[in-house]
DOMI-81828 format. One record per residue (C-alpha): residue in three letters; x, y, z. Coordinates in steps of 0.02 Angstrom, whole numbers, padded with zeros to 5 digits, always signed. Layout:
ALAXYZ;...
// end
This chain:
MET+00310+00555+02162;SER+00469+00632+02230;PRO+00455+00811+02289;VAL+00538+00959+02205;LEU+00652+01071+02306;VAL+00629+01260+02318;THR+00769+01352+02408;GLY+00723+01512+02500;GLY+00539+01468+02506;SER+00484+01605+02626;GLY+00521+01750+02507;TYR+00420+01851+02382;VAL+00456+01737+02233;GLY+00475+01578+02334;THR+00301+01583+02411;GLN+00219+01614+02242;LEU+00318+01473+02163;ILE+00277+01351+02302;ALA+00092+01397+02295;ALA+00089+01370+02106;LEU+00175+01201+02120;LEU+00059+01142+02259;ARG-00095+01199+02162;ASP-00032+01089+02019;GLY-00022+00940+02136;THR+00169+00939+02150;GLY+00243+00897+02319;VAL+00368+01027+02379;ARG+00512+01027+02500;THR+00579+01200+02539;THR+00726+01271+02635;VAL+00721+01414+02760;ARG+00863+01480+02868;SER+00760+01456+03026;LEU+00603+01358+03066;ASP+00538+01517+03146;ARG+00484+01559+02968;GLU+00382+01401+02942;ALA+00215+01461+03011;GLY+00220+01622+02908;LEU+00272+01525+02754;ARG+00126+01405+02770;LYS+00004+01549+02792;ALA+00074+01633+02637;VAL+00055+01474+02534;ARG-00126+01455+02592;ARG-00154+01637+02549;GLY-00101+01588+02374;GLY-00243+01462+02362;ALA-00137+01307+02395;ASP-00154+01165+02519;ASP+00007+01162+02622;ALA-00015+00978+02667;GLY+00102+00937+02524;LEU+00238+01053+02590;GLU+00391+00998+02689;VAL+00498+01134+02770;VAL+00681+01103+02814;THR+00825+01215+02868;ALA+00980+01254+02765;ASP+01091+01408+02752;LEU+01178+01471+02596;MET+01339+01493+02694;ALA+01347+01320+02774;ASP+01357+01143+02704;ASP+01248+01070+02841;GLY+01072+01031+02786;TRP+01096+01031+02598;PRO+01124+00843+02570;GLY+00961+00808+02661;ALA+00871+00950+02574;VAL+00911+00887+02398;ALA+00892+00701+02437;GLY+00765+00621+02321;CYS+00732+00783+02224;ALA+00759+00771+02037;ASP+00701+00950+02009;ILE+00777+01094+02108;TYR+00728+01278+02102;HIS+00866+01385+02176;VAL+00773+01544+02221;ALA+00864+01596+02380;SER+00979+01746+02364;PRO+01032+01885+02483;MET+00941+02052+02458;VAL+01032+02156+02588;GLN+01096+02333+02562;PRO+01273+02301+02625;LYS+01409+02414+02690;ASP+01532+02282+02630;PRO+01493+02217+02453;ASP+01552+02044+02505;GLU+01402+02032+02621;VAL+01294+02003+02468;ILE+01419+01942+02337;VAL+01495+01800+02437;PRO+01329+01721+02494;ALA+01257+01737+02318;ARG+01405+01651+02235;GLU+01449+01525+02370;GLY+01268+01484+02405;THR+01234+01450+02222;LEU+01386+01336+02208;ARG+01339+01248+02370;VAL+01165+01208+02302;LEU+01233+01153+02133;ARG+01361+01036+02213;ALA+01228+00959+02322;ALA+01112+00941+02170;ARG+01248+00858+02067;ASP+01299+00741+02208;ALA+01117+00689+02229;GLY+01097+00656+02042;ALA+00969+00794+02016;ARG+00900+00807+01840;ARG+00889+00997+01826;VAL+00917+01155+01926;VAL+00820+01312+01882;LEU+00915+01462+01948;THR+00829+01625+01991;SER+00948+01752+01918;SER+00901+01928+01862;PHE+00907+02056+01724;ALA+01040+02128+01839;ALA+01154+01991+01773;VAL+01111+02037+01593;GLY+01093+02223+01564;TYR+01180+02327+01696;THR+01331+02363+01588;PRO+01286+02507+01471;LYS+01288+02476+01283;PRO+01253+02606+01147;SER+01090+02527+01088;ALA+01018+02493+01262;ASP+00941+02338+01181;TYR+00962+02178+01281;THR+00939+01991+01251;GLU+00997+01836+01342;ALA+01162+01849+01248;ASP+01210+02001+01352;TRP+01301+01996+01518;THR+01331+02123+01653;ASP+01518+02149+01677;PRO+01549+02139+01867;ASP+01690+02265+01844;THR+01576+02399+01772;PRO+01622+02564+01860;GLY+01498+02613+01995;LEU+01402+02449+01986;HIS+01296+02419+02142;PRO+01339+02261+02243;TYR+01170+02178+02206;PRO+01184+02171+02015;ARG+01368+02129+02036;SER+01320+01983+02148;LYS+01191+01919+02024;ALA+01314+01925+01879;ILE+01451+01840+01978;ALA+01335+01706+02047;GLU+01258+01663+01879;ARG+01428+01657+01792;ALA+01491+01542+01929;ALA+01339+01429+01906;TRP+01365+01408+01719;ASP+01551+01379+01742;PHE+01517+01247+01874;ILE+01391+01154+01766;GLU+01508+01155+01618;ARG+01659+01091+01715;GLU+01588+00989+01859;GLY+01401+00972+01835;GLY+01396+00789+01787;GLY+01224+00750+01717;THR+01134+00893+01804;GLU+01059+01024+01688;LEU+01047+01211+01722;VAL+00922+01342+01666;SER+00921+01523+01725;VAL+00768+01635+01738;ASN+00815+01820+01727;PRO+00669+01932+01778;THR+00672+02121+01769;GLY+00597+02218+01916;ILE+00477+02100+02004;PHE+00309+02171+02054;GLY+00138+02096+02085;PRO+00037+02034+02234;THR+00133+01973+02384;LEU+00083+01821+02485;THR+00195+01870+02630;THR+00157+02005+02758;GLU+00323+02093+02731;ALA+00346+02229+02600;ARG+00515+02186+02527;SER+00616+02240+02377;THR+00512+02329+02244;LEU+00360+02321+02358;GLN+00446+02444+02474;LEU+00455+02569+02331;ILE+00270+02553+02289;LYS+00228+02566+02474;ALA+00333+02724+02490;MET+00240+02801+02343;LEU+00069+02758+02414;ASP+00114+02810+02591;GLY+00180+02978+02531;THR+00353+02951+02607;MET+00427+02961+02432;THR+00401+03137+02366;VAL+00504+03122+02206;VAL+00520+02963+02102;PRO+00688+02896+02041;ARG+00737+02939+01863;GLN+00751+02766+01790;ARG+00675+02650+01658;PHE+00646+02466+01692;GLY+00548+02313+01642;VAL+00401+02249+01745;ALA+00389+02064+01784;ASP+00238+01998+01878;VAL+00291+01885+02022;ARG+00157+01759+01971;ASP+00226+01757+01793;VAL+00402+01737+01862;ALA+00342+01582+01957;ASP+00259+01516+01799;ALA+00419+01544+01699;HIS+00516+01441+01827;ILE+00396+01295+01811;ARG+00401+01302+01621;ALA+00591+01314+01625;MET+00593+01156+01730;THR+00471+01056+01624;THR+00524+01108+01447;PRO+00658+00984+01388;ALA+00738+01106+01264;ALA+00763+01239+01399;ALA+00918+01152+01466;GLY+01073+01260+01457;LYS+00980+01422+01420;ARG+00941+01590+01501;PHE+00767+01666+01492;LEU+00729+01851+01513;VAL+00559+01875+01597;LEU+00457+02035+01586;ALA+00290+02099+01524;ASP+00263+02133+01339;GLY+00286+02308+01271;PRO+00405+02450+01310;THR+00496+02472+01474;ILE+00426+02608+01586;SER+00490+02742+01704;TYR+00445+02763+01886;LEU+00353+02922+01838;GLN+00244+02820+01718;LEU+00217+02692+01855;ALA+00161+02831+01972;ARG+00038+02894+01841;ILE-00037+02720+01825;LEU-00063+02714+02014;ARG-00147+02885+02016;ASP-00254+02851+01862;ARG-00315+02681+01920;LEU-00325+02687+02109;GLY-00411+02850+02155;PRO-00400+02894+02341;LEU-00277+02751+02375;ALA-00149+02842+02266;GLU-00183+03022+02317;ARG-00011+03035+02399;VAL+00086+02962+02252;PRO+00221+03084+02193;THR+00203+03181+02032;GLU+00383+03237+02010;GLU+00537+03147+01945;ALA+00715+03172+02004;PRO+00811+03289+01888;GLY+00937+03222+01763;ASP+00975+03187+01583;GLU+00841+03122+01466;LEU+00817+02936+01493;PRO+00871+02830+01343;ASP+00752+02700+01274;LEU+00780+02533+01358;VAL+00730+02380+01258;ILE+00727+02209+01341;HIS+00670+02058+01240;ASN+00561+01918+01309;ASP+00546+01825+01143;ARG+00640+01670+01200;ALA+00526+01640+01350;ARG+00370+01667+01244;ASN+00426+01561+01097;GLU+00520+01419+01182;LEU+00426+01403+01347;GLY+00253+01452+01285;TRP+00253+01583+01423;ARG+00125+01725+01420;PRO+00146+01874+01538;ARG+00014+01987+01611;PRO+00008+02170+01556;ALA+00123+02281+01658;GLU-00020+02397+01707;THR-00118+02251+01781;THR+00034+02199+01882;ILE+00064+02375+01950;VAL-00118+02400+02003;GLU-00130+02230+02085;THR+00033+02261+02179;ALA-00045+02414+02261;GLU-00208+02323+02297;SER-00111+02181+02378;LEU-00020+02301+02495;ARG-00187+02378+02541;ASP-00276+02213+02567;LEU-00138+02146+02680;GLY-00138+02304+02785;LEU+00040+02348+02739;LEU+00009+02532+02701;GLU+00034+02660+02840;ARG-00125+02753+02802;GLN-00278+02678+02720;PRO-00387+02794+02613;
// end
């Protein structure tokens, strides 16, 4: 069997996706920017209960053509997970690599005759432009010109739009599916606390004394990986976007903090109890019906995800002070 390709395999989502594919007996080729990451990547995959014998690691960079023809060669199925997560001084530091990297992978996939590309997009490309109802489905799009929009959601909206435009105009026979998770939480297989994990770590370490005033959806990283695989293997998914998040209402960071304190005892004794001041938060409704109905996808409860995120940080020794 030909391998599948996972770009950006050393990250939070990438390691979980690779582990899930390997556990299913699928051979995987993955890209990293430097082979210095290979040893840590293989340890992470083994931590996820997978045998890394079926894993091939190659180098390719989102901002360079070199490496991509070889990376996609012989791969009918391509998961494009890699995306910059920097907090830039210049917005182009994240927007340009996101857009150009996505197009670079899609061109290579098309030229290699790939069957399907599953793109890791984000709710940031769906629901970061305010609307009166605050009720979002896959039909919604973030307008990159929304006043005050942070470079990261802007980059996700621009990159995903560029991907769909490319497939429509130049994609040949290659299909595209996008997976659009909300805030990704859940156990990490890496030994770096990145992205949302940094926020949970700051709560548990006591370095965050007041939580942000914000509502969001919770997506378990393991469920995000599962959604990618289902998006790849479901024939009718071609040409569609899929919002991915736990069932039920969105939550606030204050509610998340309460879950940590209620469920984790001494581990959560430093978790903040106050929320930043501001206007009353509007209800935020994000629908996962399409993923459930069309992919047969079933998410974990948000509370389970939040608790197991904290336990993962503890078990990997990533907290500054253990209880």
